[in-house]
All heavy atoms as TSV, in Angstrom:
chain	resi	resn	atom	element	x	y	z
A	1	MET	N	N	102.315	120.690	74.980
A	1	MET	CA	C	102.928	119.303	74.940
A	1	MET	C	C	103.847	119.203	73.740
A	1	MET	O	O	103.497	119.616	72.627
A	1	MET	CB	C	101.795	118.266	74.887
A	1	MET	CG	C	102.329	116.894	75.213
A	1	MET	SD	S	101.071	115.659	75.596
A	1	MET	CE	C	100.024	116.445	76.831
A	2	ASP	N	N	104.925	118.642	73.930
A	2	ASP	CA	C	105.958	118.551	72.875
A	2	ASP	C	C	105.764	117.277	72.084
A	2	ASP	O	O	106.414	116.177	72.262
A	2	ASP	CB	C	107.391	118.572	73.478
A	2	ASP	CG	C	108.452	118.613	72.480
A	2	ASP	OD1	O	108.153	118.761	71.276
A	2	ASP	OD2	O	109.667	118.533	72.879
A	3	TRP	N	N	104.808	117.271	71.135
A	3	TRP	CA	C	104.450	116.093	70.330
A	3	TRP	C	C	105.613	115.587	69.508
A	3	TRP	O	O	105.763	114.341	69.330
A	3	TRP	CB	C	103.252	116.408	69.472
A	3	TRP	CG	C	101.996	116.532	70.286
A	3	TRP	CD1	C	101.349	117.694	70.550
A	3	TRP	CD2	C	101.281	115.477	70.912
A	3	TRP	NE1	N	100.261	117.410	71.352
A	3	TRP	CE2	C	100.199	116.061	71.604
A	3	TRP	CE3	C	101.431	114.125	71.056
A	3	TRP	CZ2	C	99.311	115.349	72.346
A	3	TRP	CZ3	C	100.503	113.370	71.799
A	3	TRP	CH2	C	99.491	114.006	72.428
A	4	LYS	N	N	106.386	116.492	68.953
A	4	LYS	CA	C	107.524	116.054	68.098
A	4	LYS	C	C	108.466	115.167	68.868
A	4	LYS	O	O	108.963	114.122	68.441
A	4	LYS	CB	C	108.213	117.278	67.493
A	4	LYS	CG	C	109.343	116.911	66.556
A	4	LYS	CD	C	110.047	118.130	66.029
A	4	LYS	CE	C	111.188	117.805	65.127
A	4	LYS	NZ	N	111.918	118.911	64.635
A	5	ASN	N	N	108.808	115.606	70.084
A	5	ASN	CA	C	109.742	114.883	70.957
A	5	ASN	C	C	109.142	113.512	71.373
A	5	ASN	O	O	109.845	112.486	71.363
A	5	ASN	CB	C	110.080	115.710	72.192
A	5	ASN	CG	C	111.107	115.009	73.061
A	5	ASN	OD1	O	111.956	114.265	72.568
A	5	ASN	ND2	N	111.044	115.255	74.368
A	6	ILE	N	N	107.857	113.516	71.703
A	6	ILE	CA	C	107.180	112.226	72.101
A	6	ILE	C	C	107.179	111.237	70.982
A	6	ILE	O	O	107.460	110.046	71.143
A	6	ILE	CB	C	105.752	112.568	72.635
A	6	ILE	CG1	C	105.784	113.362	73.911
A	6	ILE	CG2	C	104.962	111.284	72.820
A	6	ILE	CD1	C	104.526	113.929	74.427
A	7	ILE	N	N	106.816	111.722	69.775
A	7	ILE	CA	C	106.749	110.796	68.637
A	7	ILE	C	C	108.090	110.297	68.217
A	7	ILE	O	O	108.337	109.137	67.897
A	7	ILE	CB	C	105.982	111.500	67.456
A	7	ILE	CG1	C	104.573	111.661	67.831
A	7	ILE	CG2	C	106.123	110.661	66.181
A	7	ILE	CD1	C	103.772	112.492	66.848
A	8	THR	N	N	109.100	111.229	68.295
A	8	THR	CA	C	110.478	110.840	67.968
A	8	THR	C	C	111.011	109.722	68.966
A	8	THR	O	O	111.547	108.741	68.555
A	8	THR	CB	C	111.434	112.020	68.069
A	8	THR	OG1	O	111.011	113.059	67.135
A	8	THR	CG2	C	112.894	111.625	67.778
A	9	ARG	N	N	110.669	109.891	70.228
A	9	ARG	CA	C	111.077	108.876	71.246
A	9	ARG	C	C	110.372	107.506	70.941
A	9	ARG	O	O	110.963	106.428	71.047
A	9	ARG	CB	C	110.749	109.330	72.637
A	9	ARG	CG	C	111.647	110.419	73.079
A	9	ARG	CD	C	111.258	110.837	74.485
A	9	ARG	NE	N	112.075	111.954	74.931
A	9	ARG	CZ	C	112.575	112.057	76.188
A	9	ARG	NH1	N	112.253	111.091	77.057
A	9	ARG	NH2	N	113.300	113.058	76.510
A	10	ALA	N	N	109.049	107.560	70.563
A	10	ALA	CA	C	108.363	106.319	70.275
A	10	ALA	C	C	108.909	105.676	69.069
A	10	ALA	O	O	109.113	104.390	69.057
A	10	ALA	CB	C	106.855	106.659	70.067
A	11	VAL	N	N	109.211	106.372	68.011
A	11	VAL	CA	C	109.793	105.777	66.796
A	11	VAL	C	C	111.165	105.182	67.087
A	11	VAL	O	O	111.453	104.082	66.659
A	11	VAL	CB	C	109.873	106.848	65.647
A	11	VAL	CG1	C	110.700	106.341	64.528
A	11	VAL	CG2	C	108.460	107.276	65.211
A	12	LEU	N	N	111.996	105.891	67.819
A	12	LEU	CA	C	113.315	105.365	68.146
A	12	LEU	C	C	113.148	104.114	69.035
A	12	LEU	O	O	113.965	103.149	68.826
A	12	LEU	CB	C	114.097	106.454	68.877
A	12	LEU	CG	C	114.648	107.587	67.978
A	12	LEU	CD1	C	115.321	108.614	68.835
A	12	LEU	CD2	C	115.519	107.070	66.876
A	13	THR	N	N	112.198	104.103	69.941
A	13	THR	CA	C	112.004	102.930	70.763
A	13	THR	C	C	111.547	101.745	69.862
A	13	THR	O	O	112.073	100.590	70.069
A	13	THR	CB	C	110.903	103.174	71.822
A	13	THR	OG1	O	111.355	104.230	72.702
A	13	THR	CG2	C	110.665	101.961	72.660
A	14	PHE	N	N	110.716	102.011	68.929
A	14	PHE	CA	C	110.246	100.962	67.978
A	14	PHE	C	C	111.484	100.385	67.233
A	14	PHE	O	O	111.621	99.182	67.178
A	14	PHE	CB	C	109.239	101.539	67.007
A	14	PHE	CG	C	108.821	100.532	65.939
A	14	PHE	CD1	C	107.886	99.542	66.237
A	14	PHE	CD2	C	109.329	100.618	64.667
A	14	PHE	CE1	C	107.489	98.632	65.262
A	14	PHE	CE2	C	108.921	99.740	63.658
A	14	PHE	CZ	C	108.018	98.727	63.976
A	15	LEU	N	N	112.324	101.230	66.692
A	15	LEU	CA	C	113.505	100.768	65.949
A	15	LEU	C	C	114.457	99.986	66.844
A	15	LEU	O	O	114.951	98.919	66.442
A	15	LEU	CB	C	114.120	101.941	65.248
A	15	LEU	CG	C	113.363	102.661	64.163
A	15	LEU	CD1	C	114.076	103.876	63.692
A	15	LEU	CD2	C	113.036	101.680	63.063
A	16	GLN	N	N	114.718	100.541	67.981
A	16	GLN	CA	C	115.641	99.864	68.901
A	16	GLN	C	C	115.129	98.509	69.381
A	16	GLN	O	O	115.839	97.505	69.408
A	16	GLN	CB	C	115.933	100.744	70.113
A	16	GLN	CG	C	116.774	101.955	69.782
A	16	GLN	CD	C	116.800	102.971	70.956
A	16	GLN	OE1	O	116.064	102.876	71.885
A	16	GLN	NE2	N	117.770	103.892	70.850
A	17	ALA	N	N	113.878	98.445	69.735
A	17	ALA	CA	C	113.296	97.206	70.243
A	17	ALA	C	C	113.255	96.197	69.120
A	17	ALA	O	O	113.535	94.979	69.324
A	17	ALA	CB	C	111.954	97.410	70.806
A	18	GLY	N	N	112.823	96.598	67.944
A	18	GLY	CA	C	112.781	95.720	66.766
A	18	GLY	C	C	114.125	95.088	66.453
A	18	GLY	O	O	114.279	93.917	66.238
A	19	LEU	N	N	115.119	95.951	66.410
A	19	LEU	CA	C	116.486	95.508	66.091
A	19	LEU	C	C	117.021	94.553	67.162
A	19	LEU	O	O	117.578	93.557	66.849
A	19	LEU	CB	C	117.396	96.730	65.953
A	19	LEU	CG	C	118.887	96.380	65.550
A	19	LEU	CD1	C	118.937	95.717	64.210
A	19	LEU	CD2	C	119.677	97.675	65.501
A	20	ALA	N	N	116.759	94.943	68.441
A	20	ALA	CA	C	117.230	94.117	69.485
A	20	ALA	C	C	116.626	92.666	69.468
A	20	ALA	O	O	117.318	91.683	69.609
A	20	ALA	CB	C	116.926	94.722	70.853
A	21	VAL	N	N	115.301	92.631	69.240
A	21	VAL	CA	C	114.647	91.336	69.156
A	21	VAL	C	C	115.095	90.562	67.918
A	21	VAL	O	O	115.311	89.321	68.041
A	21	VAL	CB	C	113.067	91.513	69.134
A	21	VAL	CG1	C	112.409	90.188	68.856
A	21	VAL	CG2	C	112.608	92.120	70.442
A	22	LEU	N	N	115.328	91.217	66.825
A	22	LEU	CA	C	115.803	90.496	65.677
A	22	LEU	C	C	117.237	89.914	65.873
A	22	LEU	O	O	117.498	88.781	65.510
A	22	LEU	CB	C	115.866	91.392	64.408
A	22	LEU	CG	C	114.535	91.609	63.667
A	22	LEU	CD1	C	114.674	92.686	62.627
A	22	LEU	CD2	C	114.054	90.294	63.070
A	23	VAL	N	N	118.041	90.684	66.576
A	23	VAL	CA	C	119.452	90.231	66.843
A	23	VAL	C	C	119.395	89.017	67.780
A	23	VAL	O	O	120.070	88.075	67.588
A	23	VAL	CB	C	120.294	91.360	67.406
A	23	VAL	CG1	C	121.546	90.841	68.007
A	23	VAL	CG2	C	120.591	92.360	66.294
A	24	VAL	N	N	118.538	89.090	68.817
A	24	VAL	CA	C	118.454	88.062	69.808
A	24	VAL	C	C	117.824	86.762	69.262
A	24	VAL	O	O	118.358	85.666	69.420
A	24	VAL	CB	C	117.761	88.571	71.096
A	24	VAL	CG1	C	117.477	87.373	71.977
A	24	VAL	CG2	C	118.526	89.621	71.772
A	25	THR	N	N	116.809	86.933	68.485
A	25	THR	CA	C	116.063	85.708	68.002
A	25	THR	C	C	116.729	85.139	66.758
A	25	THR	O	O	116.552	84.026	66.462
A	25	THR	CB	C	114.574	86.075	67.672
A	25	THR	OG1	O	114.564	87.140	66.672
A	25	THR	CG2	C	113.829	86.417	68.915
A	26	GLY	N	N	117.414	86.009	66.003
A	26	GLY	CA	C	118.121	85.538	64.810
A	26	GLY	C	C	117.195	85.051	63.721
A	26	GLY	O	O	117.361	83.986	63.178
A	27	VAL	N	N	116.220	85.842	63.370
A	27	VAL	CA	C	115.265	85.483	62.294
A	27	VAL	C	C	115.984	85.536	60.968
A	27	VAL	O	O	116.435	86.517	60.506
A	27	VAL	CB	C	114.025	86.457	62.265
A	27	VAL	CG1	C	113.131	86.089	61.104
A	27	VAL	CG2	C	113.306	86.375	63.619
A	28	GLU	N	N	116.084	84.330	60.300
A	28	GLU	CA	C	116.771	84.270	59.025
A	28	GLU	C	C	115.816	84.520	57.854
A	28	GLU	O	O	116.171	85.154	56.878
A	28	GLU	CB	C	117.393	82.853	58.859
A	28	GLU	CG	C	118.552	82.589	59.753
A	28	GLU	CD	C	118.156	81.946	61.065
A	28	GLU	OE1	O	117.036	81.368	61.160
A	28	GLU	OE2	O	118.943	82.055	62.023
A	29	ASN	N	N	114.567	84.064	57.961
A	29	ASN	CA	C	113.661	84.231	56.865
A	29	ASN	C	C	112.685	85.339	57.220
A	29	ASN	O	O	111.727	85.215	57.906
A	29	ASN	CB	C	112.860	82.934	56.702
A	29	ASN	CG	C	112.003	82.971	55.400
A	29	ASN	OD1	O	112.022	83.933	54.723
A	29	ASN	ND2	N	111.222	81.886	55.252
A	30	VAL	N	N	112.955	86.536	56.601
A	30	VAL	CA	C	112.149	87.721	56.864
A	30	VAL	C	C	110.753	87.625	56.352
A	30	VAL	O	O	109.828	88.287	56.749
A	30	VAL	CB	C	112.904	88.979	56.346
A	30	VAL	CG1	C	112.089	90.245	56.718
A	30	VAL	CG2	C	114.296	89.072	56.975
A	31	ASP	N	N	110.522	86.700	55.358
A	31	ASP	CA	C	109.212	86.556	54.734
A	31	ASP	C	C	108.263	85.701	55.581
A	31	ASP	O	O	107.081	85.687	55.314
A	31	ASP	CB	C	109.352	85.877	53.389
A	31	ASP	CG	C	110.125	86.792	52.407
A	31	ASP	OD1	O	110.125	87.983	52.584
A	31	ASP	OD2	O	110.693	86.221	51.401
A	32	SER	N	N	108.739	85.159	56.644
A	32	SER	CA	C	107.867	84.181	57.407
A	32	SER	C	C	107.085	84.993	58.473
A	32	SER	O	O	107.345	86.153	58.750
A	32	SER	CB	C	108.752	83.151	58.121
A	32	SER	OG	O	109.467	83.743	59.123
A	33	LEU	N	N	106.098	84.309	59.034
A	33	LEU	CA	C	105.359	84.896	60.104
A	33	LEU	C	C	106.210	85.194	61.382
A	33	LEU	O	O	105.884	85.982	62.204
A	33	LEU	CB	C	104.127	84.064	60.467
A	33	LEU	CG	C	103.033	84.064	59.450
A	33	LEU	CD1	C	101.915	83.086	59.829
A	33	LEU	CD2	C	102.482	85.448	59.193
A	34	GLU	N	N	107.285	84.440	61.526
A	34	GLU	CA	C	108.198	84.557	62.637
A	34	GLU	C	C	108.774	86.004	62.693
A	34	GLU	O	O	109.156	86.540	63.726
A	34	GLU	CB	C	109.285	83.527	62.701
A	34	GLU	CG	C	108.810	82.168	62.963
A	34	GLU	CD	C	108.305	82.008	64.340
A	34	GLU	OE1	O	108.920	82.539	65.298
A	34	GLU	OE2	O	107.233	81.438	64.545
A	35	ALA	N	N	108.964	86.617	61.509
A	35	ALA	CA	C	109.466	87.917	61.373
A	35	ALA	C	C	108.499	88.998	61.947
A	35	ALA	O	O	108.930	90.129	62.216
A	35	ALA	CB	C	109.829	88.276	59.938
A	36	LEU	N	N	107.213	88.626	62.034
A	36	LEU	CA	C	106.218	89.652	62.601
A	36	LEU	C	C	106.295	89.752	64.116
A	36	LEU	O	O	105.915	90.755	64.698
A	36	LEU	CB	C	104.865	89.209	62.197
A	36	LEU	CG	C	104.534	89.327	60.714
A	36	LEU	CD1	C	103.101	88.850	60.421
A	36	LEU	CD2	C	104.737	90.744	60.180
A	37	LYS	N	N	106.838	88.756	64.775
A	37	LYS	CA	C	106.941	88.775	66.212
A	37	LYS	C	C	107.798	89.913	66.727
A	37	LYS	O	O	107.366	90.662	67.647
A	37	LYS	CB	C	107.418	87.477	66.781
A	37	LYS	CG	C	106.433	86.347	66.763
A	37	LYS	CD	C	106.917	85.122	67.309
A	37	LYS	CE	C	105.939	83.958	67.184
A	37	LYS	NZ	N	106.458	82.669	67.760
A	38	PRO	N	N	109.005	90.161	66.179
A	38	PRO	CA	C	109.810	91.245	66.605
A	38	PRO	C	C	109.103	92.629	66.337
A	38	PRO	O	O	109.211	93.560	67.129
A	38	PRO	CB	C	111.087	91.157	65.764
A	38	PRO	CG	C	111.157	89.760	65.397
A	38	PRO	CD	C	109.801	89.250	65.274
A	39	ALA	N	N	108.406	92.751	65.234
A	39	ALA	CA	C	107.686	93.933	64.913
A	39	ALA	C	C	106.568	94.196	65.953
A	39	ALA	O	O	106.348	95.309	66.354
A	39	ALA	CB	C	107.094	93.871	63.488
A	40	GLY	N	N	105.877	93.112	66.378
A	40	GLY	CA	C	104.878	93.240	67.356
A	40	GLY	C	C	105.400	93.633	68.751
A	40	GLY	O	O	104.867	94.557	69.363
A	41	ILE	N	N	106.527	93.016	69.133
A	41	ILE	CA	C	107.189	93.416	70.394
A	41	ILE	C	C	107.661	94.898	70.328
A	41	ILE	O	O	107.462	95.635	71.221
A	41	ILE	CB	C	108.345	92.439	70.657
A	41	ILE	CG1	C	107.795	91.075	70.966
A	41	ILE	CG2	C	109.146	92.938	71.866
A	41	ILE	CD1	C	108.794	89.987	71.035
A	42	ALA	N	N	108.235	95.243	69.258
A	42	ALA	CA	C	108.727	96.633	69.055
A	42	ALA	C	C	107.518	97.623	69.089
A	42	ALA	O	O	107.615	98.726	69.637
A	42	ALA	CB	C	109.445	96.779	67.747
A	43	ALA	N	N	106.403	97.261	68.452
A	43	ALA	CA	C	105.235	98.113	68.461
A	43	ALA	C	C	104.697	98.298	69.874
A	43	ALA	O	O	104.279	99.407	70.286
A	43	ALA	CB	C	104.177	97.512	67.581
A	44	VAL	N	N	104.681	97.245	70.645
A	44	VAL	CA	C	104.177	97.331	72.040
A	44	VAL	C	C	105.158	98.246	72.868
A	44	VAL	O	O	104.688	99.100	73.625
A	44	VAL	CB	C	104.002	95.951	72.706
A	44	VAL	CG1	C	103.843	96.108	74.225
A	44	VAL	CG2	C	102.965	95.168	72.078
A	45	ALA	N	N	106.444	98.088	72.634
A	45	ALA	CA	C	107.401	98.969	73.380
A	45	ALA	C	C	107.251	100.429	72.937
A	45	ALA	O	O	107.297	101.305	73.829
A	45	ALA	CB	C	108.823	98.483	73.049
A	46	ALA	N	N	106.993	100.673	71.672
A	46	ALA	CA	C	106.810	102.024	71.189
A	46	ALA	C	C	105.557	102.663	71.786
A	46	ALA	O	O	105.515	103.833	72.144
A	46	ALA	CB	C	106.812	102.051	69.690
A	47	LEU	N	N	104.498	101.838	71.844
A	47	LEU	CA	C	103.228	102.326	72.378
A	47	LEU	C	C	103.389	102.658	73.844
A	47	LEU	O	O	102.940	103.703	74.334
A	47	LEU	CB	C	102.091	101.242	72.257
A	47	LEU	CG	C	100.789	101.627	72.766
A	47	LEU	CD1	C	100.237	102.870	72.092
A	47	LEU	CD2	C	99.837	100.410	72.695
A	48	LEU	N	N	104.093	101.859	74.573
A	48	LEU	CA	C	104.338	102.092	76.007
A	48	LEU	C	C	105.194	103.372	76.183
A	48	LEU	O	O	104.895	104.163	77.070
A	48	LEU	CB	C	105.081	100.901	76.694
A	48	LEU	CG	C	104.179	99.693	76.874
A	48	LEU	CD1	C	104.980	98.551	77.425
A	48	LEU	CD2	C	103.013	99.966	77.815
A	49	SER	N	N	106.192	103.517	75.348
A	49	SER	CA	C	107.028	104.741	75.345
A	49	SER	C	C	106.172	106.003	75.082
A	49	SER	O	O	106.295	106.993	75.751
A	49	SER	CB	C	108.110	104.616	74.295
A	49	SER	OG	O	108.755	105.848	74.159
A	50	PHE	N	N	105.312	105.889	74.087
A	50	PHE	CA	C	104.429	106.992	73.743
A	50	PHE	C	C	103.464	107.366	74.891
A	50	PHE	O	O	103.434	108.535	75.275
A	50	PHE	CB	C	103.563	106.643	72.519
A	50	PHE	CG	C	102.603	107.709	72.105
A	50	PHE	CD1	C	103.051	108.800	71.355
A	50	PHE	CD2	C	101.277	107.661	72.421
A	50	PHE	CE1	C	102.155	109.751	70.954
A	50	PHE	CE2	C	100.393	108.627	72.069
A	50	PHE	CZ	C	100.843	109.674	71.330
A	51	VAL	N	N	102.871	106.396	75.516
A	51	VAL	CA	C	101.897	106.613	76.570
A	51	VAL	C	C	102.710	107.216	77.798
A	51	VAL	O	O	102.258	108.148	78.415
A	51	VAL	CB	C	101.155	105.316	76.982
A	51	VAL	CG1	C	100.415	105.506	78.341
A	51	VAL	CG2	C	100.221	104.954	75.868
A	52	TYR	N	N	103.889	106.605	78.099
A	52	TYR	CA	C	104.647	107.100	79.193
A	52	TYR	C	C	104.993	108.594	79.029
A	52	TYR	O	O	104.945	109.366	79.981
A	52	TYR	CB	C	105.922	106.285	79.397
A	52	TYR	CG	C	106.922	106.858	80.401
A	52	TYR	CD1	C	106.678	106.752	81.757
A	52	TYR	CD2	C	107.987	107.582	79.933
A	52	TYR	CE1	C	107.574	107.249	82.667
A	52	TYR	CE2	C	108.873	108.163	80.876
A	52	TYR	CZ	C	108.652	108.017	82.200
A	52	TYR	OH	O	109.526	108.544	83.110
A	53	ASN	N	N	105.474	108.947	77.868
A	53	ASN	CA	C	105.908	110.304	77.583
A	53	ASN	C	C	104.740	111.275	77.592
A	53	ASN	O	O	104.839	112.466	78.076
A	53	ASN	CB	C	106.710	110.407	76.267
A	53	ASN	CG	C	108.114	109.856	76.466
A	53	ASN	OD1	O	108.916	110.392	77.279
A	53	ASN	ND2	N	108.420	108.804	75.716
A	54	VAL	N	N	103.551	110.877	77.083
A	54	VAL	CA	C	102.398	111.740	77.134
A	54	VAL	C	C	101.985	112.010	78.604
A	54	VAL	O	O	101.789	113.138	79.045
A	54	VAL	CB	C	101.250	111.076	76.382
A	54	VAL	CG1	C	99.934	111.875	76.632
A	54	VAL	CG2	C	101.516	111.167	74.846
A	55	VAL	N	N	101.939	110.973	79.382
A	55	VAL	CA	C	101.597	111.113	80.774
A	55	VAL	C	C	102.638	111.956	81.530
A	55	VAL	O	O	102.288	112.800	82.342
A	55	VAL	CB	C	101.404	109.717	81.509
A	55	VAL	CG1	C	101.300	109.830	82.960
A	55	VAL	CG2	C	100.201	109.005	80.915
A	56	ASN	N	N	103.881	111.695	81.238
A	56	ASN	CA	C	104.993	112.404	81.891
A	56	ASN	C	C	104.817	113.971	81.512
A	56	ASN	O	O	104.992	114.808	82.372
A	56	ASN	CB	C	106.303	111.939	81.378
A	56	ASN	CG	C	107.478	112.479	82.186
A	56	ASN	OD1	O	107.326	112.860	83.348
A	56	ASN	ND2	N	108.630	112.452	81.576
A	57	GLN	N	N	104.585	114.280	80.287
A	57	GLN	CA	C	104.353	115.637	79.870
A	57	GLN	C	C	103.153	116.351	80.580
A	57	GLN	O	O	103.215	117.500	81.006
A	57	GLN	CB	C	104.187	115.812	78.393
A	57	GLN	CG	C	105.444	115.515	77.635
A	57	GLN	CD	C	106.449	116.642	77.671
A	57	GLN	OE1	O	106.044	117.813	77.727
A	57	GLN	NE2	N	107.740	116.332	77.715
A	58	MET	N	N	102.058	115.531	80.715
A	58	MET	CA	C	100.899	116.020	81.389
A	58	MET	C	C	101.143	116.337	82.885
A	58	MET	O	O	100.658	117.327	83.427
A	58	MET	CB	C	99.705	115.050	81.244
A	58	MET	CG	C	99.196	114.987	79.809
A	58	MET	SD	S	98.040	113.678	79.475
A	58	MET	CE	C	96.862	113.919	80.805
A	59	VAL	N	N	101.867	115.435	83.509
A	59	VAL	CA	C	102.209	115.575	84.918
A	59	VAL	C	C	103.112	116.853	85.120
A	59	VAL	O	O	102.860	117.614	86.021
A	59	VAL	CB	C	102.873	114.328	85.525
A	59	VAL	CG1	C	103.475	114.605	86.852
A	59	VAL	CG2	C	101.889	113.202	85.566
A	60	LYS	N	N	104.131	116.976	84.229
A	60	LYS	CA	C	104.993	118.139	84.297
A	60	LYS	C	C	104.200	119.462	84.133
A	60	LYS	O	O	104.464	120.482	84.788
A	60	LYS	CB	C	106.067	118.114	83.287
A	60	LYS	CG	C	107.169	117.156	83.669
A	60	LYS	CD	C	108.262	117.178	82.570
A	60	LYS	CE	C	109.413	116.219	82.939
A	60	LYS	NZ	N	110.457	116.205	81.884
A	61	LYS	N	N	103.208	119.413	83.231
A	61	LYS	CA	C	102.421	120.596	82.904
A	61	LYS	C	C	101.618	121.037	84.112
A	61	LYS	O	O	101.425	122.204	84.407
A	61	LYS	CB	C	101.541	120.348	81.676
A	61	LYS	CG	C	100.786	121.583	81.187
A	61	LYS	CD	C	100.091	121.228	79.924
A	61	LYS	CE	C	99.351	122.475	79.385
A	61	LYS	NZ	N	98.609	122.133	78.130
A	62	GLU	N	N	101.040	119.998	84.841
A	62	GLU	CA	C	100.234	120.258	85.980
A	62	GLU	C	C	101.057	120.602	87.239
A	62	GLU	O	O	100.560	121.039	88.214
A	62	GLU	CB	C	99.308	119.089	86.264
A	62	GLU	CG	C	98.207	118.918	85.150
A	62	GLU	CD	C	97.358	117.704	85.436
A	62	GLU	OE1	O	97.486	117.105	86.519
A	62	GLU	OE2	O	96.545	117.394	84.564
A	63	GLY	N	N	102.297	120.247	87.216
A	63	GLY	CA	C	103.202	120.536	88.362
A	63	GLY	C	C	103.009	119.613	89.495
A	63	GLY	O	O	103.247	119.944	90.645
A	64	VAL	N	N	102.520	118.380	89.231
A	64	VAL	CA	C	102.241	117.410	90.299
A	64	VAL	C	C	103.532	116.681	90.660
A	64	VAL	O	O	104.389	116.383	89.856
A	64	VAL	CB	C	101.218	116.396	89.824
A	64	VAL	CG1	C	101.038	115.277	90.911
A	64	VAL	CG2	C	99.917	117.048	89.597
């Protein structure tokens, strides 16, 4: 399994999702709790990306 590729994709997804949510929501005060919402959304997107890529690699390995 290509862990480096899977982790790289998850990190990039986290950064892209976080940036996208920050741009759309326009959080001005980064010190507030409102700034944690984009990080949470980005973390969920990164986790889904990680799980998807792990499952995808497992399926390819099994040839299903």
